[in-house]
Structure formats: structure tokens, C-alpha cells
C-alpha atoms as an extended CHARMM CRD file, in Angstrom:
* protein
*
       149  EXT
         1         1  UNK       CA             17.4770000000      -16.3710000000      -18.8460000000  PROA      1               0.0000000000
         2         2  UNK       CA             16.9520000000      -16.9000000000      -15.1590000000  PROA      2               0.0000000000
         3         3  UNK       CA             17.6160000000      -18.8250000000      -11.9670000000  PROA      3               0.0000000000
         4         4  UNK       CA             13.7500000000      -20.4760000000      -11.3720000000  PROA      4               0.0000000000
         5         5  UNK       CA             13.5050000000      -24.2930000000      -11.0800000000  PROA      5               0.0000000000
         6         6  UNK       CA             11.5540000000      -26.0140000000      -13.7430000000  PROA      6               0.0000000000
         7         7  UNK       CA              8.9840000000      -27.4470000000      -11.1230000000  PROA      7               0.0000000000
         8         8  UNK       CA              9.1440000000      -30.8100000000      -14.0400000000  PROA      8               0.0000000000
         9         9  UNK       CA             12.4190000000      -31.1740000000      -14.0750000000  PROA      9               0.0000000000
        10        10  UNK       CA             14.4010000000      -29.0770000000      -11.1880000000  PROA      10              0.0000000000
        11        11  UNK       CA             16.5530000000      -27.5670000000      -14.0750000000  PROA      11              0.0000000000
        12        12  UNK       CA             17.3350000000      -23.4830000000      -13.2910000000  PROA      12              0.0000000000
        13        13  UNK       CA             17.8080000000      -23.2890000000      -17.6160000000  PROA      13              0.0000000000
        14        14  UNK       CA             14.3680000000      -21.3990000000      -18.5830000000  PROA      14              0.0000000000
        15        15  UNK       CA             13.3770000000      -18.4500000000      -20.7930000000  PROA      15              0.0000000000
        16        16  UNK       CA             10.2410000000      -16.0440000000      -20.5450000000  PROA      16              0.0000000000
        17        17  UNK       CA              7.8720000000      -16.9310000000      -23.3010000000  PROA      17              0.0000000000
        18        18  UNK       CA              4.9970000000      -14.2210000000      -22.3480000000  PROA      18              0.0000000000
        19        19  UNK       CA              4.9750000000      -11.6880000000      -19.6350000000  PROA      19              0.0000000000
        20        20  UNK       CA              1.9190000000       -9.8340000000      -17.9820000000  PROA      20              0.0000000000
        21        21  UNK       CA              0.7820000000       -7.3090000000      -15.1780000000  PROA      21              0.0000000000
        22        22  UNK       CA             -1.3220000000       -8.7260000000      -12.8670000000  PROA      22              0.0000000000
        23        23  UNK       CA             -3.4460000000       -5.2390000000      -11.9100000000  PROA      23              0.0000000000
        24        24  UNK       CA             -5.3860000000       -5.9700000000       -8.7280000000  PROA      24              0.0000000000
        25        25  UNK       CA             -2.3200000000       -7.7210000000       -7.2240000000  PROA      25              0.0000000000
        26        26  UNK       CA              0.7210000000       -5.7260000000       -8.1850000000  PROA      26              0.0000000000
        27        27  UNK       CA              2.1760000000       -8.4770000000       -9.3250000000  PROA      27              0.0000000000
        28        28  UNK       CA              4.0220000000       -9.9210000000      -12.9210000000  PROA      28              0.0000000000
        29        29  UNK       CA              2.7490000000      -13.0030000000      -14.3040000000  PROA      29              0.0000000000
        30        30  UNK       CA              5.4410000000      -14.9780000000      -16.4060000000  PROA      30              0.0000000000
        31        31  UNK       CA              4.9050000000      -17.5350000000      -18.7350000000  PROA      31              0.0000000000
        32        32  UNK       CA              8.4190000000      -19.5340000000      -19.0730000000  PROA      32              0.0000000000
        33        33  UNK       CA              9.3860000000      -22.5850000000      -20.7610000000  PROA      33              0.0000000000
        34        34  UNK       CA             12.1020000000      -25.2190000000      -19.5750000000  PROA      34              0.0000000000
        35        35  UNK       CA             15.1980000000      -25.0260000000      -21.6350000000  PROA      35              0.0000000000
        36        36  UNK       CA             15.9170000000      -28.8010000000      -21.1280000000  PROA      36              0.0000000000
        37        37  UNK       CA             12.4700000000      -30.3570000000      -20.6830000000  PROA      37              0.0000000000
        38        38  UNK       CA             10.4720000000      -27.5640000000      -22.8810000000  PROA      38              0.0000000000
        39        39  UNK       CA              7.6940000000      -27.6670000000      -20.4960000000  PROA      39              0.0000000000
        40        40  UNK       CA              6.0270000000      -24.8580000000      -19.4800000000  PROA      40              0.0000000000
        41        41  UNK       CA              4.8940000000      -23.3580000000      -16.1030000000  PROA      41              0.0000000000
        42        42  UNK       CA              3.8920000000      -19.8240000000      -14.6480000000  PROA      42              0.0000000000
        43        43  UNK       CA              5.5210000000      -17.7960000000      -11.9240000000  PROA      43              0.0000000000
        44        44  UNK       CA              4.1210000000      -14.6260000000      -10.2970000000  PROA      44              0.0000000000
        45        45  UNK       CA              6.7790000000      -12.1080000000       -8.8960000000  PROA      45              0.0000000000
        46        46  UNK       CA              5.8660000000       -9.3010000000       -6.8410000000  PROA      46              0.0000000000
        47        47  UNK       CA              9.1320000000       -6.7240000000       -5.4110000000  PROA      47              0.0000000000
        48        48  UNK       CA             10.2870000000       -7.2790000000       -2.0830000000  PROA      48              0.0000000000
        49        49  UNK       CA              9.1780000000       -5.0880000000        0.7080000000  PROA      49              0.0000000000
        50        50  UNK       CA             11.1990000000       -2.8600000000        2.0580000000  PROA      50              0.0000000000
        51        51  UNK       CA             11.9390000000       -2.1070000000        5.4870000000  PROA      51              0.0000000000
        52        52  UNK       CA             10.2710000000        1.0070000000        6.5310000000  PROA      52              0.0000000000
        53        53  UNK       CA             10.3420000000        3.0260000000        9.9070000000  PROA      53              0.0000000000
        54        54  UNK       CA              7.7070000000        5.3540000000       10.7570000000  PROA      54              0.0000000000
        55        55  UNK       CA              8.9480000000        7.7650000000       13.4150000000  PROA      55              0.0000000000
        56        56  UNK       CA              5.5660000000        8.2290000000       15.9290000000  PROA      56              0.0000000000
        57        57  UNK       CA              5.1650000000       11.4640000000       18.1050000000  PROA      57              0.0000000000
        58        58  UNK       CA              6.9430000000       10.4180000000       20.9290000000  PROA      58              0.0000000000
        59        59  UNK       CA             10.3580000000        9.6130000000       18.2930000000  PROA      59              0.0000000000
        60        60  UNK       CA              9.6520000000        5.8660000000       18.9760000000  PROA      60              0.0000000000
        61        61  UNK       CA             10.6670000000        4.3380000000       15.7760000000  PROA      61              0.0000000000
        62        62  UNK       CA              8.1480000000        1.0230000000       14.0820000000  PROA      62              0.0000000000
        63        63  UNK       CA              8.3960000000       -0.8220000000       11.3110000000  PROA      63              0.0000000000
        64        64  UNK       CA              5.7660000000        0.4990000000        8.3860000000  PROA      64              0.0000000000
        65        65  UNK       CA              2.6280000000       -1.6490000000        8.6270000000  PROA      65              0.0000000000
        66        66  UNK       CA              0.0820000000       -1.4680000000        5.8540000000  PROA      66              0.0000000000
        67        67  UNK       CA             -2.5070000000       -3.1130000000        8.3280000000  PROA      67              0.0000000000
        68        68  UNK       CA             -2.5070000000       -0.6330000000       10.7510000000  PROA      68              0.0000000000
        69        69  UNK       CA             -3.1100000000        1.8620000000        7.9620000000  PROA      69              0.0000000000
        70        70  UNK       CA             -5.9830000000       -0.3270000000        6.7700000000  PROA      70              0.0000000000
        71        71  UNK       CA             -7.4780000000       -0.1870000000        9.6330000000  PROA      71              0.0000000000
        72        72  UNK       CA             -7.7270000000        3.4940000000       10.3930000000  PROA      72              0.0000000000
        73        73  UNK       CA             -9.3300000000        4.3760000000        6.3880000000  PROA      73              0.0000000000
        74        74  UNK       CA            -11.5570000000        1.0820000000        6.9580000000  PROA      74              0.0000000000
        75        75  UNK       CA            -12.5080000000        2.6800000000       10.2850000000  PROA      75              0.0000000000
        76        76  UNK       CA            -13.0780000000        6.0490000000        8.8080000000  PROA      76              0.0000000000
        77        77  UNK       CA            -14.6500000000        5.0910000000        5.5830000000  PROA      77              0.0000000000
        78        78  UNK       CA            -16.8380000000        2.7970000000        7.2200000000  PROA      78              0.0000000000
        79        79  UNK       CA            -20.5400000000        2.4870000000        6.0890000000  PROA      79              0.0000000000
        80        80  UNK       CA            -19.0250000000        4.7960000000        3.4020000000  PROA      80              0.0000000000
        81        81  UNK       CA            -19.1560000000        4.6820000000       -0.2150000000  PROA      81              0.0000000000
        82        82  UNK       CA            -15.4270000000        4.7900000000       -0.8850000000  PROA      82              0.0000000000
        83        83  UNK       CA            -14.6270000000        2.0410000000        1.4850000000  PROA      83              0.0000000000
        84        84  UNK       CA            -13.4400000000        0.3190000000       -1.9320000000  PROA      84              0.0000000000
        85        85  UNK       CA            -11.1390000000        2.8560000000       -2.5380000000  PROA      85              0.0000000000
        86        86  UNK       CA             -8.7840000000        1.7660000000        0.6510000000  PROA      86              0.0000000000
        87        87  UNK       CA             -6.2800000000       -0.1500000000       -1.8770000000  PROA      87              0.0000000000
        88        88  UNK       CA             -5.7570000000        2.1580000000       -3.6610000000  PROA      88              0.0000000000
        89        89  UNK       CA             -4.9260000000        4.6480000000       -0.8930000000  PROA      89              0.0000000000
        90        90  UNK       CA             -2.9350000000        2.6760000000        0.5280000000  PROA      90              0.0000000000
        91        91  UNK       CA             -1.4360000000        1.8610000000       -3.2050000000  PROA      91              0.0000000000
        92        92  UNK       CA             -0.6990000000        6.2200000000       -3.4260000000  PROA      92              0.0000000000
        93        93  UNK       CA              1.2700000000        6.1010000000        0.1570000000  PROA      93              0.0000000000
        94        94  UNK       CA              3.5650000000        3.0540000000       -0.6230000000  PROA      94              0.0000000000
        95        95  UNK       CA              3.8450000000        4.3050000000       -4.0780000000  PROA      95              0.0000000000
        96        96  UNK       CA              5.4120000000        7.4890000000       -2.7250000000  PROA      96              0.0000000000
        97        97  UNK       CA              7.4350000000        6.4550000000        0.2390000000  PROA      97              0.0000000000
        98        98  UNK       CA              8.8720000000        4.5300000000       -2.4620000000  PROA      98              0.0000000000
        99        99  UNK       CA              9.4880000000        7.1310000000       -4.8900000000  PROA      99              0.0000000000
       100       100  UNK       CA             11.1400000000        9.4190000000       -2.3690000000  PROA      100             0.0000000000
       101       101  UNK       CA             13.1990000000        6.9510000000       -1.2900000000  PROA      101             0.0000000000
       102       102  UNK       CA             12.0490000000        6.8490000000        2.1530000000  PROA      102             0.0000000000
       103       103  UNK       CA             13.6590000000        4.7500000000        4.8340000000  PROA      103             0.0000000000
       104       104  UNK       CA             11.8590000000        6.5720000000        7.6780000000  PROA      104             0.0000000000
       105       105  UNK       CA              8.6030000000        8.2320000000        7.2250000000  PROA      105             0.0000000000
       106       106  UNK       CA              7.3990000000       10.7790000000       10.5440000000  PROA      106             0.0000000000
       107       107  UNK       CA              3.6830000000        9.6980000000       11.2470000000  PROA      107             0.0000000000
       108       108  UNK       CA              2.5600000000       13.0200000000       11.2380000000  PROA      108             0.0000000000
       109       109  UNK       CA              3.4190000000       13.0320000000        7.3410000000  PROA      109             0.0000000000
       110       110  UNK       CA              1.4260000000        9.4930000000        6.4910000000  PROA      110             0.0000000000
       111       111  UNK       CA             -1.8960000000       11.0150000000        8.2480000000  PROA      111             0.0000000000
       112       112  UNK       CA             -1.2170000000       14.1850000000        6.2120000000  PROA      112             0.0000000000
       113       113  UNK       CA             -1.0350000000       11.9870000000        2.9060000000  PROA      113             0.0000000000
       114       114  UNK       CA             -4.4200000000        9.7110000000        4.5390000000  PROA      114             0.0000000000
       115       115  UNK       CA             -6.3630000000       13.1770000000        5.1970000000  PROA      115             0.0000000000
       116       116  UNK       CA             -5.3500000000       14.7630000000        1.9900000000  PROA      116             0.0000000000
       117       117  UNK       CA             -6.2640000000       11.3270000000        0.4800000000  PROA      117             0.0000000000
       118       118  UNK       CA             -9.6890000000       11.2140000000        2.6210000000  PROA      118             0.0000000000
       119       119  UNK       CA            -10.3700000000       14.9060000000        2.0190000000  PROA      119             0.0000000000
       120       120  UNK       CA            -10.6430000000       14.0400000000       -1.7950000000  PROA      120             0.0000000000
       121       121  UNK       CA            -12.5080000000       11.2470000000       -1.6900000000  PROA      121             0.0000000000
       122       122  UNK       CA            -15.2130000000       11.6180000000        1.2360000000  PROA      122             0.0000000000
       123       123  UNK       CA            -15.6510000000       14.4440000000        3.4080000000  PROA      123             0.0000000000
       124       124  UNK       CA            -17.2510000000       12.7050000000        6.2820000000  PROA      124             0.0000000000
       125       125  UNK       CA            -14.6070000000        9.6330000000        6.2700000000  PROA      125             0.0000000000
       126       126  UNK       CA            -11.9900000000       12.8190000000        6.5590000000  PROA      126             0.0000000000
       127       127  UNK       CA            -13.6650000000       14.4120000000        8.9450000000  PROA      127             0.0000000000
       128       128  UNK       CA            -13.4990000000       10.8380000000       11.0550000000  PROA      128             0.0000000000
       129       129  UNK       CA             -9.8620000000       10.5940000000       10.8660000000  PROA      129             0.0000000000
       130       130  UNK       CA             -9.2870000000       14.0850000000       11.4780000000  PROA      130             0.0000000000
       131       131  UNK       CA            -10.7740000000       13.6720000000       14.6040000000  PROA      131             0.0000000000
       132       132  UNK       CA             -8.5250000000       11.0040000000       15.7610000000  PROA      132             0.0000000000
       133       133  UNK       CA             -5.6010000000       11.6260000000       14.1070000000  PROA      133             0.0000000000
       134       134  UNK       CA             -5.7780000000       15.5110000000       15.8750000000  PROA      134             0.0000000000
       135       135  UNK       CA             -7.2770000000       14.6290000000       18.9280000000  PROA      135             0.0000000000
       136       136  UNK       CA            -10.3920000000       16.2650000000       18.5300000000  PROA      136             0.0000000000
       137       137  UNK       CA            -11.2920000000       16.9150000000       22.6010000000  PROA      137             0.0000000000
       138       138  UNK       CA            -14.3800000000       19.6020000000       21.7070000000  PROA      138             0.0000000000
       139       139  UNK       CA            -17.2830000000       20.0080000000       19.7270000000  PROA      139             0.0000000000
       140       140  UNK       CA            -15.3000000000       23.0470000000       18.2430000000  PROA      140             0.0000000000
       141       141  UNK       CA            -12.7080000000       21.2330000000       16.7210000000  PROA      141             0.0000000000
       142       142  UNK       CA            -14.9860000000       19.8660000000       14.0560000000  PROA      142             0.0000000000
       143       143  UNK       CA            -16.4550000000       23.2470000000       13.0990000000  PROA      143             0.0000000000
       144       144  UNK       CA            -13.3210000000       24.4630000000       12.7700000000  PROA      144             0.0000000000
       145       145  UNK       CA            -12.4460000000       21.7710000000       10.3520000000  PROA      145             0.0000000000
       146       146  UNK       CA            -15.6590000000       21.3760000000        8.6530000000  PROA      146             0.0000000000
       147       147  UNK       CA            -14.5540000000       25.1780000000        8.0180000000  PROA      147             0.0000000000
       148       148  UNK       CA            -11.2860000000       24.5600000000        6.0470000000  PROA      148             0.0000000000
       149       149  UNK       CA            -13.3380000000       22.0430000000        3.3930000000  PROA      149             0.0000000000
């Protein structure tokens, strides 16, 4: 039993008749039946967001923002064939954070994880991201990075 209100009679008594994951959105779809009025309805459930702090290079802390990483990845992958992989990269990074049960993560660690993902996906996007992340100031920096690829 659960305590989801029936949209028809407002009863808090229902049972799950069917459930399945919604792959693209990371949700679980549950088909429920009210135990009072016998009507069926659907709920979608997602994991509650956990507050994760990102510790910047200067020691300042700020809340983790998926959108911020997404903008950086979109910029690195702009006009590249892997642009459709941004969401899955972000999902893998967030999965790492959850698996390690981190409440705080260094911005450098996030940067390394993103570079690792981009290195496997697209070398041009990798260089674009690395140039900003590692603050390249000279064309020689690009040459050194290309040699490591």
C-alpha cells in the first residue's frame, strides 16, 4: 500500500497494478488502482535531488548545477557529432557522485570526469573543453594536449 491520493475520491489507499521505468527521463511509471473507488490512475516517480556542493579552485562552495555542466558540454560539442550524448554523459557523472555517496565534490574532479568522457567520445570536443578547463594561454598548450591524445 502507498499513500498517494486518488485523484477521483482523494483516498490514500491504493495498490500498484503495473510499474515500469521511463528510460529517457529516469522516472518510474506506476499504474495504480484505488482501493476505495476502484478507479485507476498513473503516477511518475523520480529520485529526490540531493544537495551536492561543488568546491571551486578558490575554496568557495556552490550547489551542484547540472545546467552549468550541460552548457560547458554543449559548447565543447557544438557542431560535433556527439552533441546528442550530453544527457548520457551528465547521467554517468551524476551516477558516479551518487555511487560514491559524495556530498561535496571538487570542481577539478568534475572537470577530470568530463574530460574522460569527452576523450572517449570526440577529440575535438575534448580539446575545446580542456582549453577552457585548463586555461590554455599559448598554442603550445594545445600541442602538448594533442600529444597526450
